[in-house]
N, C-alpha and C positions, 0 to 999 in steps of 0.2 A: 532805284530804277533798276531795269532789267536788261541783261545783255546776253549774248550768246557769241560763240566763235565765229559765227558768220554774219554777224552785225546785231545792232541793238535793237529792242522793241520799245514802243512807246512806254512810259514809266507808269502812270497811273491812269485809270479810266475815272470818268465822272462819278461812275457808280463807286468806285474805290473810294473817292473822297467823301461821298456820301456816307458810306460805311465807317471810315474813320471818324467823321465828324459825330457819328451816334456811338462810338465805341464806348464812351463813359456810361452811357445809359444802359448799355449791355452789362455793365459791371466788369469791364475789363481791367481797370487800374485798381492795384492792391492798395497802394499808398499814394498821398498827394505828390510827395516828393518824387522827381524822375531821376535827375543826374546826381549822383554822389561822387564828388570830385571831377577833376577834367580829365577825360579819357585820353590815352596816349596817342591814339591814332583814330581819329573821328572818321575818317574815310576806309571802309571796309568792302572787300569783294568776298561775297559769300556764293559758293555753288550748290547746285541741287540738280536731282534728277527727276524727271515729271513722274511723280507718283502721289497718291493721295497723302501719304504719310510725311511728304515735304511741306504739307500746308502750314505748320506754325512758322516756319522760316520765312514764307511768302507772305502770310497775314500779318506778321509783325511789320512788313512794309505797308501792306493795304490798310492796316488800321492806323497807321502814323507812329507806331510804338518805337522803331528804331530813332526816328528823329525825337521823340520825347525822351529817350535815354542818350540823346546827345551824338547820335550817330547818323552818318550818311552812307546807307548800305546799297551797293550795286549787287543786284542778283544776276548771277550767271548760270543758265541752263546748259547742262551737259548731257551726253548721249550714254555714257558708260561708267561704271564704278572705277573703271581704271583710269579713265579721265581725271575723276575726282581725286584720286589718290595721287596720280603724277602732278595735277597741278597744285595740289597742297604741298607736295614734296618740294617743288622748284620755286614755290612763292607766289605763282599765279593766281592762286586763291588764298584767302587768309583764314577761312573757316568754310565748312561745308556740313550739308546734310550727308550722313555717313553711315554705312553699315556699321553695326555694332562690333563684329569682330575683326573689322579692317585695321583700327588703330593698334589692336593687339598684336596682328600679324606684322605690321610695319615696324613696331618697335622691338618684336623679337627678331626681325630681319629675316623671316621666311618667307616673305613675299618678294617679288621681283625688285621692290623698293625698300631700303634698309634706312628709314627715317623715323626717330621717335615720335609718335603722335599721342595726343590725349583726347578723351572724350568728356566733355564739360558738362554735359546733361543728355538725358534721354528724350527723344523727341514725341515718342509714341509707343503704345503697347498694341499687340495683336496686329490684324490687318494683312496678314499673308494668307494664301490658299495654293493648294496643289490642283491643278487642272489637268485632265487627261483628253487627248482627243476622240472625236466620235468613233474612228476606227478602233481605237483601244478599247473603248466601252464595248464595242460589238465583239472583240475577240473575247472579253471577260464574260460577256453574255453566252458564249459559245461553250467555255470551259468551265464556268463556274456560275451557273445561273441561278445558284440558290443564293448568291450574295447580291444581286441586283434586280432590276424591275420592282414588282410589288413587294419584294424582299427586302428592299432598301428605302425606309422611309424617308420622306421629304426632309433635308436638311442633316441626315444622319451622314457619318463619315464612311467611305467605302471600306469594307475589311480587308487589310492588305493581303489576306491570304488568296482573295480573288486575283489579284494582280500576280502573285506568286504562281498561281496555276498557268496563267499566261506565259511568265518568264520560263516556266519549266517546259512547257510545249514548245515555244520557240527553240528552246536548247535541244530537245529531241529531234525536232525537224531540221535542225541545222541552219535555222533562219537567223537574220540578224537581232541582237539582244534589243529590248525595250530601250529607247533613249529618252532621258528625261533631263531637263535643264534647269539649272538655277542661275542666279544673276551674278555669282561671283564665287570663286572658289572658298574664300573667307568671309562667309556671310552665314546669317541667321537662316536664310532659305537653304544653303547647303547642308547645314546641320539638321534643320527640321526634315527635309527630305530624307536624309540618313536615317534619323530616328525612326521616321514613319516606316521606311523600307524594313529596317531592322526589326521592327516589332511584329512584322508577318514573316520573318525568316529569310527575307532577301538580303543578301550580301551586296552592299552598295557598289563594292569595288570589283567584284567578280560576277555578278549574276545579271547586272544592268550596266548600261553605259551612261555615265553622267556628263554633261558638257555644259557650257557657260554661254549664256546669251543676255545681252543687255535687256533691261525691263521693256523699254518700248518696242522692241524688235520680237518679244515673245509671240505675240498673236501671229504675226506674218510667218514664223518658223513653224508654228503648230498648223496653220492654214496649208503650207507648203508641203507638209509631211517631213521636214527634216528632223523634227523631234516628235515624241509620243506624248509628251506631257511636259509640265513645267511647274515650279515652286516660284511664285513671285507676289509682290505687293499689287495693291489695287492702283489704279482701275483696270489691270490687265486680265484677271480673271473674269470680272463681270462683262468685259468688252467680249471675251471668246464666247461666253455664253449667251450674249446678246445677238452676237453674229452667228450662233448656231453651230459653231465648229469645235467645242469642246464642253465639258461639263466639269464641275468643281468636285472633286473626290473627297477633300477633307480641308478644313481651314486650320489656321495655326492655333485657333482657340481649341481645337480638338486634338491637338498634338501636344502644345504646352501653352495653357491657359495664361492670360498677362505675360506673354512673351515680350522682352524687350526688343524693339525692331530698330529704328534708325536713332542716331545720336548726332549731337553737334560736335564735330571734331576739328582739330586744328594740330599743327605741329607743335611740339613740346617747346620748342625754341620761340615761335611765336606767342605762344601762351605766357612764356616767362617775359617777354618783352612788353607784353600789352595786358597786364592782369586786369586793369580797370576797364579796358575796351571789351576784353572777353566777359566780364560779369555784366556789363551793360548788354552785349548781344544775349547772354542767358536771361536776363530779367525781360527784356523785349519779347523773346521768343516763348518765355514761360507765360506771358500775360496772353500772348496770342493763342497759345493752347487752351487757356481757360475760356477764351472767347469761343473756339472752336468746339468746346465740350458742352456748350449750351445748345441743347436741343433746338431752342427757337432759332438758332443761327445758322443750322446745317443747311437749310435749303439756299440761303444766300451763298454760304461756303461752297455748295456743290456749283452753283452758277458761275462765280468766279474761277474757280477751279478748272471749270469746262472750257474757257476761253482759249484762243489760239496763244495768248500770251504765257499761259501756263501748262494745262495738260492737253488741251485741244482734243477733247474727247466729249462726246455727247452729254449733255447734263444728267440726262435720266440715268446714264450707267454710274456715274459717281454718286448721284442722290440715293440710288438703290444700295450700293456699298455703306455710305454713310448712314443709312437707315437701320443697319442690322445691329441688334443690342449688342453692346459692348465689343463689338469688332474694331471699333478705331477708338482709342481712349489717348486723348491728347494732353490731359492734365490731372484728371480725377485718379484717385487711389496712388497719390505720390507718384505719378507716372513719370514725371520730370526728374526724379531722383537717380542718379547713375548708381545703382546697386553694385558694389564689388563682388558680390556672390554671382551676379550675372556675367561678370568678366571671369569668375573663376570657373563658371559652367561652360563658357565658350572655350577656355583654354583647355579644359577636361576633354571636350569634344576634339579639339585638334590633336591631343595625344592619342585618344581612342582610335582615330582614324588614320594616324600616322602622318599628321599634318606637322607635327613638331615632336622632337624627342622629350621625353620627361627632364624636367629640369628642378633643382632644389629651390629655385628662386621664383617659381611660378606665382606665389602669392604676392610677392614684391612687385612682379611685372603687372598684376592685376591693379594693385594699389598705384602703382605709378601712373598708369593709363586711364583708368576710370577714376576721374577727380572729383570725388563727392566733396571735397574741401571747397572746390570753386562753386559749386552749386549750393552748397550751405552758405556761402557768404552771400550769393546773390538773394537765396530765399530769406535771409536775414533781413536784407535790405527791404524786400517786398512784404515783409510780415509774416510769411508761409512758414507753416510747420516742417521740420524734417526728421526722420527717424532718429532713434537714439543710438543705433549702430549702423555700421556700413555694410553689414552682411546679414542674410536670413537664410533659413533653410528653404530651398526650393523644391516645389511639388508636394508640401505637407499641407496645403490647404485645399481640400476638395470643395469646399464652401466659401461663401463671402466670410471675412474675419475682421477684427480690429485690431490695428496696430498702434501701440504707444508712440508718442513723439514728444518733442520738446514743447509742444503746445497741446491742442485738443486731440484726442485720439482720431485717427483716420479709417474710415471704412475702406477695406481692401478688398478685391476680388479673388476668386479661386485662383491657384497657380498648378494645377495638377499635370502631370505628364500622361500620355495616353495609356501607358503601361503600368501606371500607379507607382513609378519609380520616385525616390526621393534624394534630392542632391544636398548633401551636408558639407558646407564649406569648410566646416572645422576639421574635416578629414584632408588629407594630402590631396590637393585639387588635381595632381598629375595622376589620380586615378580616375576611374569612370563612375557610373551610377552604382550605387548600392543596387544589389538584385539583377545586375547586368554583368555579364562577361565582357572584357574589352574585346576589341576586334582580333588581337592575336591570342587571346584566351590564356588561361593559366591551368 
């Protein structure tokens, strides 16, 4: 069922029942068996923020997969990532759709909440974009016309040097700096935005103003002029484009391809008390992700996500985003495996940008939070392959490649960074990218 702080909503629609009835025909179920042992806590409350990348958490209910794995899940829609964090910390939520860096930050104690949390699986790869207001695009056209208009092919990312020209002009004229929003301080969005800005010579902490806005409020803030742009997940980039108030400058695929976006998070204490329950959650959500990755299912997924019960956004806006090639990856390419090298990268970015001081135990923090062992247990019960190691070099694959696993080899997507950098987790992860200077320089 679905609830929210201001009251519950109806649980399942007739159409949702119909989708669930046909789930097996779509190839959702990997093995015949569903429940392996009795779960410790059959009734579980799971939080989410209304974004396309929460779809696996939602469709595990729509498709009847939670029930199949012995769970009765109440979905609770939240308005901000701080709500998700706080309600997990105090036990009002058992698990949640969560930003990848958030459990790292809470475990390190650098956020306002100091509670160890874990990530049991990745929910989604890619899916974010940077959108700039029409006014900012006009400024870019005035000071750097060579980078826009006919000089910017459809779908190509904006050269950050164009934005740097606007930043420099505003500084010369004594005008307010460009203001850009991300969804949370400790988020992939914040780190992607910083990486994008730095690639064009913009210092994110000195040259622009960074702020935080909850995802559902981004469009209103852009329209109202309180921000000049933002980095957020869908459907909020497509929504601004559809309303004619902003244009997409770059997608996450163009900044870090196959980037890990959201994860299934819980407190470490809850995970320790409920290991079978957590594995059941992971199995149900993994199967939902596989259903979502089938192209034939995307139109129905868009329709259900568009309803007031979930995202309450026009179906064509969601369908447009879901139709983009490899922009939303819910299961393919071992998308659900929580690579500890992803945790390493996020920790390195926290160090790079002064969010946390270097620590000798960073690798241990990554291992403690990104629980590949939990996902491996769930995948084994589903008969799914897993990598032979928990880490890989990030940014080393500009083209599709093949990964050996404990089963059949798996086709993987490119994982390039926009500047060609390579992150090798075998190095000290308190350092930053090879080929890049740290924010403080040496």
